[in-house]
C-alpha positions in Angstrom: 0.7 1.6 1.0 -0.3 2.7 1.8 2.4 3.9 3.2 1.6 5.3 3.8 2.8 2.8 1.8 -0.3 4.2 2.8 2.9 3.5 2.0 0.5 2.1 0.6 2.5 0.4 -0.7 1.0 -2.5 0.6 -2.0 -4.1 0.4 -0.6 -7.5 -0.9 -3.0 -10.1 -1.8 -4.0 -13.7 -2.2 -3.6 -16.1 -5.0 -2.7 -19.8 -5.0 -1.2 -19.5 -8.4 1.2 -16.7 -7.7 4.9 -17.4 -8.2 5.8 -15.3 -5.2 3.1 -16.9 -3.1 3.5 -20.0 -1.1 2.0 -22.5 -3.6 3.7 -21.5 -6.8 6.5 -23.0 -8.8 8.9 -21.5 -11.4 7.8 -21.6 -15.0 5.4 -19.8 -17.3 3.7 -17.2 -15.2 1.0 -15.7 -17.4 -0.4 -15.7 -20.9 -2.3 -13.2 -23.0 -5.3 -11.7 -21.2 -7.6 -8.8 -20.6 -6.6 -5.8 -18.4 -7.1 -6.1 -14.6 -10.1 -3.8 -15.1 -12.1 -3.2 -18.2 -15.1 -1.1 -19.1 -18.0 -1.8 -16.7 -21.6 -2.6 -17.5 -24.2 -0.2 -16.2 -26.8 1.1 -18.7 -24.3 1.2 -21.5 -24.3 5.0 -21.6 -21.6 7.5 -21.0 -21.1 9.7 -17.9 -19.7 13.1 -18.7 -18.0 13.7 -15.4 -17.3 11.6 -12.3 -16.8 13.6 -9.1 -14.6 12.0 -6.5 -14.0 13.2 -3.0 -10.6 12.2 -1.6 -10.0 12.4 2.2 -6.7 14.2 1.8 -4.6 16.3 -0.5 -1.7 15.6 -2.9 1.4 17.8 -3.3 2.7 15.6 -6.2 1.1 13.3 -8.8 4.3 11.2 -8.9 3.8 8.2 -6.7 7.5 7.4 -6.9 8.0 10.6 -4.9 4.9 10.6 -2.7 3.8 7.1 -2.3 0.5 7.5 -0.4 -2.6 5.4 -1.2 -4.3 8.5 -2.5 -1.5 9.1 -5.0 -2.1 5.6 -6.3 -5.8 6.2 -6.6 -5.1 8.9 -9.1 -1.9 7.6 -10.7 -3.3 4.1 -11.5 -5.9 5.6 -13.8 -3.1 7.2 -15.8 -0.1 4.8 -15.5 0.3 1.1 -15.7 2.9 -1.6 -14.9 4.1 -4.7 -16.7 1.7 -6.8 -14.8 -1.6 -5.9 -13.0 -3.6 -7.2 -10.1 -7.1 -8.5 -10.7 -10.2 -8.5 -8.4 -9.0 -11.7 -6.7 -5.5 -10.5 -6.0 -3.9 -12.5 -8.8 -1.2 -11.2 -11.1 -2.5 -10.6 -14.7 -1.1 -9.2 -17.9 -0.9 -5.4 -18.3 1.7 -3.9 -20.5 3.3 -7.3 -20.7 1.0 -9.7 -22.5 2.9 -12.6 -21.0 6.0 -13.4 -18.9 8.0 -16.3 -17.6 10.8 -17.3 -15.3 12.3 -20.8 -14.9 14.5 -20.0 -11.9 13.1 -16.9 -10.1 16.3 -15.1 -11.2 15.7 -14.3 -14.9 12.4 -12.8 -15.8 11.4 -12.4 -19.5 8.4 -10.1 -20.3 6.8 -10.1 -23.7 5.3 -6.7 -24.4 2.0 -5.8 -26.0 2.3 -4.4 -29.5 0.7 -1.1 -30.6 0.3 0.4 -27.1 0.6 4.2 -27.0 1.2 6.7 -24.2 -1.7 9.2 -23.7 0.3 11.8 -25.7 0.1 9.6 -28.8 3.7 8.3 -28.8 4.2 4.5 -29.1 5.5 2.5 -26.2 8.8 0.8 -26.9 11.0 -1.7 -25.0 13.3 1.2 -24.4 10.6 3.1 -22.5 10.0 0.0 -20.3 13.7 -0.3 -19.6 14.0 3.4 -18.8 11.1 3.2 -16.3 12.6 0.2 -14.6 16.0 1.7 -14.4 14.6 4.9 -12.9 13.9 2.8 -9.9 16.8 0.4 -10.1 19.7 2.7 -10.8 22.3 3.4 -8.2 21.4 6.4 -6.1 17.7 6.4 -7.2 15.5 8.6 -5.1 12.4 6.8 -6.2 10.2 5.5 -3.3 10.2 2.2 -5.2 14.0 1.8 -5.2 14.0 -0.6 -2.3 12.2 -3.2 -4.4 14.9 -3.2 -7.1 18.0 -3.6 -4.9 18.5 -7.2 -6.1 18.5 -6.3 -9.9 21.6 -7.1 -11.8 20.6 -5.9 -15.3 17.6 -4.7 -17.3 17.7 -5.1 -21.1 15.5 -4.9 -24.2 16.2 -8.3 -25.6 14.0 -7.7 -28.7 11.7 -5.1 -30.1 8.9 -6.4 -27.8 10.7 -8.1 -25.0 12.4 -7.0 -21.8 14.6 -9.3 -19.7 15.5 -8.6 -16.0 18.4 -10.5 -14.4 18.6 -10.6 -10.6 21.8 -10.9 -8.6 20.2 -13.9 -6.9 17.0 -15.8 -6.8 14.1 -13.7 -5.4 10.8 -15.6 -5.0 8.9 -12.3 -4.5 10.3 -10.4 -7.5 7.4 -10.9 -9.9 5.4 -8.5 -7.7 8.0 -5.8 -8.1 6.8 -5.0 -11.7 3.2 -4.7 -10.6 1.6 -1.2 -9.8 2.8 -1.2 -6.2 6.4 -0.4 -7.4 6.3 0.3 -11.1 4.5 3.0 -13.0 5.6 3.1 -16.6 6.3 6.4 -18.5 8.3 7.3 -21.5 12.1 7.6 -21.6 11.6 11.1 -23.0 9.2 12.1 -20.2 11.7 10.9 -17.6 14.1 13.7 -18.7 11.8 16.1 -16.8 13.3 14.8 -13.6 12.0 16.6 -10.5 9.4 18.4 -12.5 7.4 15.2 -12.9 4.3 15.2 -10.8 4.1 19.0 -10.6 1.1 21.1 -11.9 3.2 22.1 -14.9 4.5 18.7 -16.0 2.0 16.3 -14.5 2.4 12.6 -15.3 2.4 10.6 -18.5 1.3 7.0 -18.9 -0.6 4.4 -20.9 -3.7 4.2 -18.8 -7.4 4.9 -19.6 -7.0 8.6 -18.4 -4.7 11.5 -18.6 -4.2 14.4 -16.3 -5.3 17.8 -17.7 -5.2 19.9 -14.5 -3.5 19.6 -11.1 -3.9 22.2 -8.3 -2.0 20.9 -5.2 -4.2 20.9 -2.1 -7.3 21.6 -4.2 -8.1 19.2 -7.1 -7.0 17.0 -10.0 -8.8 16.7 -13.3 -8.5 13.7 -15.7 -9.8 13.2 -19.2 -10.4 9.9 -21.0 -7.6 8.5 -23.1 -9.6 7.1 -26.0 -6.5 5.3 -27.3 -6.2 3.0 -24.3 -5.4 -0.5 -25.3 -8.0 -1.8 -22.8 -11.0 -0.1 -24.5 -12.9 3.1 -24.2 -14.0 3.9 -20.6 -17.6 4.9 -19.9 -16.6 8.1 -18.0 -15.4 11.0 -20.1 -13.9 13.1 -17.3 -13.0 12.6 -13.6 -12.5 15.4 -11.1 -10.9 14.7 -7.7 -11.6 17.2 -5.0 -9.4 17.1 -1.9 -11.8 17.2 1.1 -10.1 16.2 4.3 -13.0 16.8 6.7 -15.3 13.8 7.0 -18.4 15.9 7.6 -17.6 18.0 4.5 -17.3 14.9 2.3 -20.7 13.6 3.7 -22.3 17.0 2.9 -20.9 16.9 -0.7 -22.4 13.4 -1.1 -25.8 14.6 0.2 -25.8 17.6 -2.1 -24.9 15.6 -5.2 -21.4 17.2 -5.4 -19.7 13.9 -5.1 -20.3 10.6 -6.9 -17.7 8.6 -5.1 -16.2 9.2 -1.7 -13.2 7.3 -0.4 -12.3 6.4 3.2 -15.8 6.7 4.6 -15.3 6.6 8.4 -16.3 3.2 9.7 -18.0 4.7 12.7 -20.2 6.8 10.4 -21.5 4.1 8.1 -25.1 4.5 9.2 -25.1 8.2 8.5 -23.7 7.7 4.9 -26.1 4.8 4.2 -29.1 7.0 5.1 -28.3 9.4 2.2 -30.8 8.8 -0.6 -29.5 6.6 -3.4 -26.0 6.2 -1.9 -24.5 2.7 -1.6 -21.6 2.2 0.8 -19.4 -0.8 0.0 -17.1 -2.3 2.6 -14.3 -4.8 2.2 -11.2 -6.0 4.0 -8.4 -4.0 2.4 -5.4 -6.1 3.7 -4.2 -3.0 5.4 -2.0 -3.0 8.5 -2.0 -0.4 11.2 0.9 -0.7 13.7 2.8 1.4 16.2 6.5 1.6 15.2 9.0 2.2 18.0 12.2 3.8 16.7 14.9 1.6 18.2 17.5 4.3 17.2 15.8 7.0 19.4 15.9 7.1 23.2 14.1 5.9 25.2 12.6 3.6 22.6 15.9 1.9 22.2 15.0 0.2 25.5 13.0 -3.0 24.9 11.2 -2.5 28.3 9.8 0.9 27.1 8.6 -0.7 23.9 6.9 -3.5 25.8 5.3 -1.1 28.3 3.7 0.8 25.4 2.6 -2.5 23.8 0.8 -3.6 27.0 -0.8 -0.2 27.4 -2.8 -0.2 24.2 -6.2 -1.9 24.2 -6.4 -3.2 20.7 -9.6 -5.2 21.1 -11.3 -2.1 22.7 -10.2 0.1 19.8 -11.5 -2.4 17.2 -14.8 -2.6 19.0 -15.4 1.1 19.8 -13.3 3.2 17.4 -13.7 1.0 14.4 -17.1 -0.3 15.2 -16.0 -3.9 14.8 -14.9 -3.2 11.1 -11.4 -4.6 11.6 -9.5 -7.5 13.2 -7.0 -7.3 16.0 -3.6 -7.8 14.4 -1.4 -10.4 16.1 1.5 -9.9 13.7 2.5 -8.0 10.6 0.9 -10.0 7.6 -2.8 -10.9 7.9 -3.7 -14.6 7.8 -5.4 -14.2 4.4 -2.0 -13.2 2.8 -0.7 -16.8 3.2 -2.1 -18.1 -0.1 -1.5 -21.8 -0.5 -0.7 -22.5 3.2 -3.4 -24.4 5.1 -5.3 -22.2 7.6 -4.3 -24.7 10.4 -0.6 -24.1 9.7 -1.0 -20.4 9.7 -2.9 -20.6 13.0 -0.1 -22.7 14.5 2.5 -20.3 13.3 0.7 -17.3 14.7 0.1 -19.1 18.0 3.9 -19.2 18.6 4.3 -15.4 18.1 4.7 -13.5 21.4 1.8 -11.3 22.2 1.4 -8.2 24.4 -2.1 -8.3 25.8 -3.7 -5.1 27.3 -2.5 -5.2 30.9 -1.6 -2.0 32.7 0.0 -3.9 35.5 2.4 -5.6 33.1 3.0 -2.2 31.4 4.0 -0.7 34.7 6.3 -3.6 35.5 8.0 -3.2 32.2 8.5 0.5 32.6 9.9 0.0 36.1 12.7 -2.1 34.5 13.4 0.5 31.9 15.8 3.5 31.7 12.9 5.8 32.4 11.0 4.2 35.3 9.2 7.5 36.3 7.9 8.1 32.8 8.7 10.7 30.1 7.1 12.9 27.4 6.7 12.1 23.7 4.6 12.9 20.7 2.6 10.7 18.3 1.5 12.1 15.0 -1.3 10.8 12.7 -2.4 11.9 9.2 -5.5 13.9 8.7 -6.8 11.2 6.3 -6.9 8.8 9.2 -9.0 10.1 12.1 -9.4 6.6 13.4 -5.6 6.6 14.1 -6.0 9.8 16.1 -8.8 8.3 18.2 -6.7 5.1 18.8 -3.8 7.3 19.9 -5.9 9.2 22.4 -7.0 6.0 24.1 -3.4 5.0 24.4 -2.5 8.4 25.8 -5.1 8.1 28.5 -3.7 4.7 29.5 -0.1 5.9 29.5 -1.0 8.6 32.0 -1.3 5.9 34.6 2.3 5.0 33.9 3.6 8.5 34.2 4.0 8.9 30.4 2.7 12.0 28.7 1.8 11.3 25.1 0.9 14.3 23.0 -1.3 13.4 20.0 -1.1 15.6 17.0 -2.9 15.6 13.6 -0.7 16.5 10.6 -1.3 16.5 6.9 -0.8 13.3 5.0 2.2 14.8 3.2 3.8 15.9 6.4 3.2 12.5 8.0 4.8 10.6 5.1 7.7 13.0 5.2 8.2 12.4 8.9 8.3 8.6 8.4 11.1 9.1 6.0 13.1 11.4 8.2 13.0 8.9 11.0 13.3 11.4 13.8 10.3 10.5 16.0 10.5 8.0 18.7 7.1 6.6 18.0 5.0 6.6 14.8 2.0 5.0 13.2 2.7 2.7 10.3 -0.3 2.5 8.0 0.1 0.1 5.0 -2.0 -1.1 2.2 -0.9 -4.3 0.5 -0.3 -4.2 -3.2 0.8 -7.8 -3.6 -0.4 -11.2 -2.5 2.9 -12.0 -0.8 3.1 -12.4 3.0 6.7 -11.3 2.8 5.8 -7.8 1.5 5.2 -6.1 4.8 7.5 -8.4 6.6 10.5 -7.6 4.4 9.7 -3.9 4.4 9.4 -3.5 8.2 11.8 -6.1 9.6 14.7 -6.6 7.2 17.7 -4.7 8.6 18.7 -3.8 5.0 15.8 -1.4 5.0 16.6 0.3 8.3 18.5 3.3 7.1 17.1 6.8 6.8 14.4 6.9 4.2 14.1 3.1 4.2 10.9 1.2 4.8 12.0 -0.3 8.2 10.6 2.7 10.1 11.5 1.1 13.5 15.2 1.2 12.5 15.3 -2.4 13.7 18.3 -4.6 12.9 18.6 -8.1 14.2 20.7 -10.8 12.4 18.3 -13.5 13.6 15.5 -11.8 11.8 17.3 -10.4 8.7 19.0 -13.8 8.1 15.8 -15.8 7.7 14.2 -13.1 5.6 17.2 -13.0 3.2 17.0 -16.8 2.9 13.2 -16.5 2.3 14.0 -14.4 -0.8 16.1 -17.1 -2.3 13.8 -20.1 -1.9 10.9 -21.0 -4.1 9.8 -23.9 -1.9 6.6 -22.8 -0.3 6.8 -24.6 3.0 10.4 -23.7 3.6 9.7 -20.0 2.7 6.7 -19.9 5.1 8.9 -21.4 7.9 11.6 -18.7 7.4 9.1 -15.8 7.4 7.4 -17.3 10.5 10.7 -17.5 12.2 11.5 -13.8 11.5 8.0 -12.8 12.8 8.5 -14.8 16.0 12.0 -13.6 16.8 11.2 -9.9 16.1 8.0 -9.9 18.2 10.1 -10.7 21.3 12.0 -7.5 20.7 8.8 -5.5 20.1 10.0 -3.0 17.4 6.4 -2.8 16.3 3.0 -3.4 18.0 0.6 -4.5 15.3 -2.8 -2.9 16.1 -5.4 -4.0 13.5 -5.9 -5.4 10.0 -8.4 -3.1 8.5 -11.5 -2.7 6.4 -12.3 0.2 4.2 -15.5 1.8 3.0 -16.3 3.6 -0.2 -19.5 5.5 -0.9 -21.0 5.4 -4.4 -23.7 8.0 -5.3 -27.1 7.5 -7.0 -25.7 8.2 -10.5 -23.2 5.4 -10.7 -22.7 1.7 -10.1 -19.4 -0.1 -9.3 -18.6 -3.6 -10.6 -16.4 -6.0 -8.6 -15.8 -3.9 -5.6 -13.4 -5.7 -3.2 -10.0 -5.6 -1.6 -8.2 -5.0 -4.8 -10.6 -2.5 -6.4 -8.2 0.4 -6.3 -5.1 -1.5 -7.3 -6.1 -1.2 -10.9 -7.6 1.3 -13.4 -10.6 1.3 -11.1 -12.7 4.0 -12.8 -13.2 1.6 -15.7 -15.3 -0.5 -13.4 -17.7 2.4 -12.7 -20.6 3.1 -15.0 -23.7 5.3 -15.1 -26.9 3.7 -13.8 
């Protein structure tokens, strides 16, 4: 998220005008506008069916239960949030035609009129309240619940208005009601409970498409929702095929059995670009890949073990050889581009103060010698089958660790199993793979470093708790002063780096292949954080 929040969640993106960003101020946040994505151009015709090859499978359509980036790719064609994210990473109207906050504590959303769910029932303020409370209620099992911890109340304050009161000022909250942590459905549909997202019940939303068939580990079929408030999409039907093998996806594209293929391996770009009529688009995706060391599991509770691992991984070498240069070595958690409104020179100065662990096996051995396991140990590192590049990076680390007497067994698991393992928090070391869904540098930082998120099932997968880190992060939530907020986030990043609960590896790029029958408009970092298929049209 990416994660993956792939959990996803997070992708989180840049805009100088964002209230939660570093250059924003309280006040009116948005006015009436078009959807984040609208019908694309092309030849003005209609495509009967778009065939999409996904690099993994889904066991549930409900992104609040299984919050991987591929879940979002499907769900965001069917469900929407109060606000959306446009091609530049800016918050824009969605189900809310406008919204405002004067103090970053009370948020008032004015709803669009005459919007209907894909089953034909009208959207009411009560439906919006029910969808929000599903995440915010005490004991919620939603993957989005963490984002609503500061909510005091949610009320329908008129027929077309919803007001959210927070317990205290939260300068990031306006992103909470964007697609990364809100997918609206009806109050009646929510009564289906655990059945939501299954092949029988599917999902219900207001988006340009509706699910007609779902076969876990096989495919998902969508049909156009002609009543969508954003206009009629050019594609009548979409079929997602779950194809984990890179070579099989490439073959499908060559044989015309796929019109769009996600997650094209960066090291195979030349092969894909040689396919007749195929256009491969690449863009920074604001993703973060990091190693998470579970500080609650031995021997990773030992800072010297964590630092030994950090010094043993050749990040620059991985970016160069495994990723073909299509990434940037990550020196901390948020990428520099996420600091909207902060001068680049100030970001550089902040990052220069953050402790780094350069690739140096001599230093790695010295750290291990000071640890509780100076002679080494055995452990495992799992990666999802949708991320072969993570597996290759892990194998290079395993080779280096052999010289320290550490045996690292690298295993591929399904995307679903990997996400589940992150929640269980039993492994000593894990990959974190996150795709930003907001333009706020605090998104990943709060998720991964705030001690309040360190419990089982929380987003702090290193189980890391440090008052000198959580304190500044909590203060950052309550200030709307951009400079002060940046300083607090930078302080948390610097202090935590000295403890090495994570070793950031790279900030990524992603590649998507579009076949000869279609054209994509506005492809970029935020393309899939919206009803993206409305930006695809027949040639």
